[in-house]
N, C-alpha and C positions, 0 to 999 in steps of 0.2 A: 626897606625892611628895618624894623627897629632892632636895637642891640639885643633885646630880650629874645626876639624871634630868631635872630642870627645865632646866638649862643645855643638855644635849644635845638635849632636845626642841625648845628654841627654835632651836638651831643647825640642826637638820634642817629645821625650818619655814622658816628664812631661806634655806637652800640651795634649797628647793623654789620659793620666790618668785623668787630670782635666776634659776633655770632658766627660769621663765615669762617673765622680762624679756628674755632673750636674743633670741628671735625678733622681738619688738616693736622692740627697738633695731636689729636687723638690717634689718627692713623699712623703718623710717624712714630709715635711711642709704642703703639700696640703691634705694628707690623715690622718695624725696623729697629726698635729699641733706640730711637733718636729722641732725646729730650730737648725741647724747645725752651729757650730762656730769653729774658730781657734783663741785661746787666746782672747775670747770675741768678735771677729769680725765675724759678720754673713756672711755665705756663700750663703744664700738664694737669688735667683735671680741674682747671680753674674756671670760674664763672666769668660772664661778660664783665661784670664790675671789677672782679679781681684782675682781669687782663688789663683793663683801662687804668686801674690803680698802679699796676706794675710799670706801665709806661709813664705815668705821672711822676713816679719816684725819680726818674732819670733827671728831672729838673733840679733835684737836690745836689747832684754830683757832676752835672755837665753844665755848660754855658747856655744851652738851649733846650727847649722842650722836645719830647719825642711823642709821636702820635701813632696810632694803629694805621693811619693813612700812610705813614712812612714804612712800617714794618710789614704790612699785608702783602705788597708785591714781592718783598724779600722772601716771605714765607712761601708764597706761591712757587717761586723758583727753587727753594729748598725742597719742597714737596716733589718736584719733578726730578730731583737729582738721585743718582744711584748711590745711596749712602749705606754704610754699615753702621753699627752702634756708635753713637757719639753724642756730644752736647753741642747744639748750635745756638749761639747767642744772636738772635735776629735783631736785638736792640743795638748791639755794637756794630753789626753789619750795616744797619740803616744809618747810624751816626757817621760811620766812616765813609759810606757812600756819598753822603751829603758833602763831605770834605774833599772827595776825590774830584779833581778838575780835568780828568782825561777825556771826559765826554762819553764814557762807556755807558751802554744800556744796563739796566738792572740785571738782565739775563747774563750779559757778559761779565759783569762785576761779580755776581754770585758764583758763576762758573769758575772764575779765576780764584776767588777766595776759598772755594771748597774743592779745588782741584786735588789737593792732597787727600782730602777725605774720601774722594772717589777713587783715586789711583791706588791709595794705600788702605783700602777698605778693611776694617777690622772685622774678623769673624767672631761670632758668639762663642765663648768658651763653653766647656761642658758645664751643665747646670750644677750648682752647688746647693746642697741641702743645708738648712740652718735650723738649729734647735735653740730655743730660749730657755735657759735653766733659771727659773724664777720669773715671776710675772707681776712685778711691782710697778712703780712709776716709770722707770727706765725701760723695763721689759715691755710694757704695753705701748709705749711710744715707739720703740723699735719695731714692734709688730705692725703698727700703723704704717711706718715708713717702708718696711719690707713689702707690705701688701700694695702700697701706693706705687712702688717702683717695680712691681712684678713684670710690667711691660708685656712682652710676648710670652713670658713664663719660662724663658730659656736661660735666665741668669740666676739670680738668687731666689730660692723658694723656701719660705718658712714652712717647715714640715711638722714641727711639734713644739709644745711648751711643756716643761716639767715643773710640777708644783707638789706640795704636800696637800693631801685631801683634807679639807676643813670640815667636812660633814655633809649632811643632806643638802642638796641644791647647789653643791659646789660649782658644777659646770655652768649652770645658769648664772650664778653670781660672777664667775670669771668673764663670761660673755657680756654681762651687763656692764661690768667695769670697763671693758674694752669699747662698748657701744657708746657710753656716756662718760664725759670727763669734765669735772667742775672748772678746770683751768683751760684745757685745750679744746673744749667743745665736743660736739657729737662726732662720731666716726663718719668719715666721708664714704658712705656706701651702705651695704646691707650686711647684717650678721645674723646667722641662724645657728641653732644647736642641734647636733645629731646625738641624741641620748644613747642610741644603740651602739654607735661607734665611739662614743665618748670623744666627740670632736666639735670644734667650732669651724663653721664655714663662713669666711669673710671675703666678700667680693669674689666668690668662686674658689678661694684658696682653702683647701681642706687641711685643717690644723689639728693634729692629734693632741689630746691632753693626756699626758702620762703622769700618774701619781707615784711619787717616790720620794724618800727622804735620804736615800743613799746614792750619791753620784756615780759610784762604781758598779752598781748592780743592774744597770739597764742594758738590754740588748736592743739597740736601735734598729738593727737589721730586721727584727721581727715586725717592725712598722714600715718596712720599705725605705728606711733611711740609711744612706751609705756615704762614707767620706764626708761626714757633716762637720760644720763648724759649730761648736757649742759656745754660746755667749752666756757666761755666768754673770748674772746681774743681781745675785743675792748678797754679795759682799762678805759671805761667810768664810770663804777661803781666799786668801790673798797672796799666798806663796806658791811656788812651783810644786811643792810636795802635796799640798791640799788640792790644787787644781788639776794635778796629774791624775787624780782619781777618774776624771772624765775620760782620759785617754785609755783607761783600762776597758772601756765599754766598746763592744763591737759596733762599728758604723761611725766612729768618731775619728777625725783626722787632726783637728786643731781645736784650741780653746782660746777664747778671748775673755778678759776680765774687764768689767765696767767699774773699776775702782783702781786706786794706785796700787801697783804691785810691789811686793816686798822682795828683798834680796837682790839677786842679779837679774831679775826679770826685766825685759825691755819695756819701759813706759813710753808709749808712742803718742805724740800729738801730731795728728795728720796735718800735712802742709809744712811741718818743721823738721821732724826727724824720721818720717816714715820710710826714708830711703835706707834706714838701718834694718828693716824687716828682710829676713832671708827665708828661703824656702824651708830651711831646716828648723826654723822657729816654730815650735808646736804650741807654745803658750805665750800670749802677748797681752799686755795691759794697755788699756786706752786712757790711763791716768785718771785724773778727776776732772769735774766740770770746771773748777776754778783754774786748774793748771792749763786746761785747754783754752780758757778765756784769756789768761795773761801772757802765755808764751808767744803766740803769734805777734801781738803788738810789741812785746819786748824784743823779739828777734828783729822786727822791722827797724826799731830804734837802735838796736845794737849794730846792725849792718850799716846804717846811715850815719849815726852820730857817735856811737860808742856809749856804754853805760858804765859809770864809775861806782855808783852806789844807788840803792833804791829801797823803798819800803812799800809793800803791797798791803793795803787794807781792804778786805772784802766785806761788803755789806750784803749779807746772804739771806735769802728767804729761809724760813724754817723748814725742817725736814722731818721725816718719820722718826728719826733718831731722838727727837725731843718729845717732851711730854705736853699734852694738851692742858693739863692742870698740874700744879705743883705736886710732885711725887718723887720717890726715890729714883736716882739715876747714877750710874757708876762714874759718869764724867762730871767735872766741876761745872756748876751753873746750869747745865743742860736739864736738870730736873725741874727747873722753874718753868712756869706756863709759857709755852711758845707764842700763843696768840696775844698775850698780854704784855710781853716784855721784849726789850732789846737785850740780847744775851751775849756778853763778851765771851769769846771762846778762842781756842787756838786753831790754826790752820797749817797744814804741812805744804801748802801750795808753793810758797816761796822756795822751800828746800827742794820740792819736786821739780820746780821750774829749772833749777840748776842741773838736775839730772838730764833734762832734755836739752838745755843750753849750757854746756859745761863752762863756757867763757864767762858766765855770771856767777860762778862758784865763789862763795864768800862775799858777794856783793849785795845780796838781797835779804831783807827781813820781812816778816809777815804776821798779821793777826786778822781776826775775823769778828764781826758783830752779826749775830743772827737777829733778824727783824721780823715783825708780825705781818709778813706777806707770804702767800703760798708758792710763788714762783717769780722768777726773774731776779737776778742779783746784779751787783755792781762791784767792780774792782777799781780801786783808786790807786794809781801808780804814781808815786812821789819819787821822782828820779833826778839824779845829778848826771848830766850827759858829759861826754868826752869833749864836746865843743859847743860853742854858743849857737843859738838859733833864735828865730823869732816866731811869734804866734802864727803868722801867715805862712812862713816856710814849713813849720811843723804840720799844720793842718793840711796844707797843700800836698805835702809828702804822704800823709796818712790817707788822704783822699785817693792819691795815685795808687797806693798799696791796695786799697779796697777795689780798685777798678782794673788794674793792669798787671799787678805783680803775681808771683806764684802763690801768694797768700790771699788772693781775692775771694776764695771760698771760705776762708777762715775769718777774715777781717771785713766788717761792714763799717759804713760811715754815715752819720746823720748830722744834719745841721738844722736844728729846730729849737727855738727858745721855749717851746712848751712840751717837749718830750718828757714822758714819765715812764715808770717801769712797765705798766701794762701795755704800752705801745710795742713792747718787744716780745710779748708772748708769741711763740711760734717762730721766732727768728731762727733761721737755719745756719747762721754764722756762729762761730765759736765766740766772737766778741764784736761789739758795735761801739765804735769811737763816737763819743758825744762831743762834737767839735765846738759847740757853744760853751762848753764848760772848761775847755782846755786853758791851762795857765802856763805862761812861759816867762821866765826872767833870766836871760842870759843862758847859762848852762843848766839852770834848774827848770824843771817842767812838772806839771801835774796833769795826768790824763784820767778822765772818767770813762770807764769802759763797762757798758751794759752787757749782760749775757743771760739768755734763757738757760738756766742751769739744768733744765730737763730736756727741752727739745733741741736746742743748739748743740748740747753735748751728745745727744743721741745721734745727731747728724754726723758728728765727728767719728763716733763709733762705727756708723754705717760706712763711712769713707774708708776706714781701715779694713772693714769686712770686704768691701768691693775690691780693694787692692789685693788682698791675699787670695781672693777668689778669681782674680783676673777679669773682673767686670768694671774696672775703672777706665772708662773710655775717653778718647781724646776730645779736646774742647776746641771749637772753632767759632770765630776767627782766632788765629794765633796772636797773642799779645807780643 
């Protein structure tokens, strides 16, 4: 057999295996609220090609390749297990099984690794209603994520969005913006509009559209919504006094802000300081996209090497806050045309980072350059460490952080000489280390960190929401 036929034959075989995996992955998610992953990359609702690409990614971070030939028998045993809601990384299970030299069968190995998942099976908590107050860039991505993760429907349920009515055809336009996105592509599923009920039905999720300009005037119980978490993604109110208006409404129990909170409000970066969240906290901020991007790698470096001083320069895609063409703007420089200029502006991310990591107080400065791209940004961390290191040691450590540390859902790692910003559209991590760009000179290092300032940030918001709602499930295998 020629090499051409051999490669093509193996490819067809792996396609067939991936096709067989899809219904098992779907049933686990739909019936048991089990999310199947490969090195933290979800396989739920993914195509054959996406499943194969997720396996191919492992070559970038491990010494050997991973194939569906390796993970399929693992998945078969997982599907047989009596599991409660959890995340199962069949990629890590397959890699570790290859290294195991005890001669165990796959059945015995999986049973051993998932024994805790079976014996300590987590029950589904009471369903949590979610309301999106505002339906802009972050609001619509959060809607997509909530619908995608609906699973059996017993966890988080998006029940309503609240917007100001813009005029005739408003409902159709809102649905169209959710259906199509110039950056993130089409919605993965079907969307219909119920004009009589003033609702959007997305993949079977009935989402009431409530028109209001007063956050304190809505009785959510009139819409069958109770004990809801309201996610305010308008950015209009950023202090406790303003956001507490939501708590005056019947049917609301908590409020989340998708922007840096002012005053004594807790600014949470999931994976770093989410342990500060208490049941008594009624209003929580998810900080900013840039704060979420820089804090996880900063914490990793602070823990390992210590940080004496640093400067954070963000190269940030333009946002709705800027003008398409030169026009009046209350902020310096932001009135100049966003698609035509690099715009030097301030950022509070360095200061905000010290609120999340108090050990860095007084050690960070920051600035920002807005650039003519619609999404995906970069943070350049120019740091003086507490002790010397090498390029190899630093990259190896950050690779380990992305694979095995408590920050593995926040920090991703890529080593590709041709990576550019559009490669990270849709990244679910708060930040992605570009290993090829890392610079090290003794105690001085420069890290280049990519982040999808829309999607990656929204995933961080969702992780906080899952935590406060009790639907943040255990991950197996345990690192």
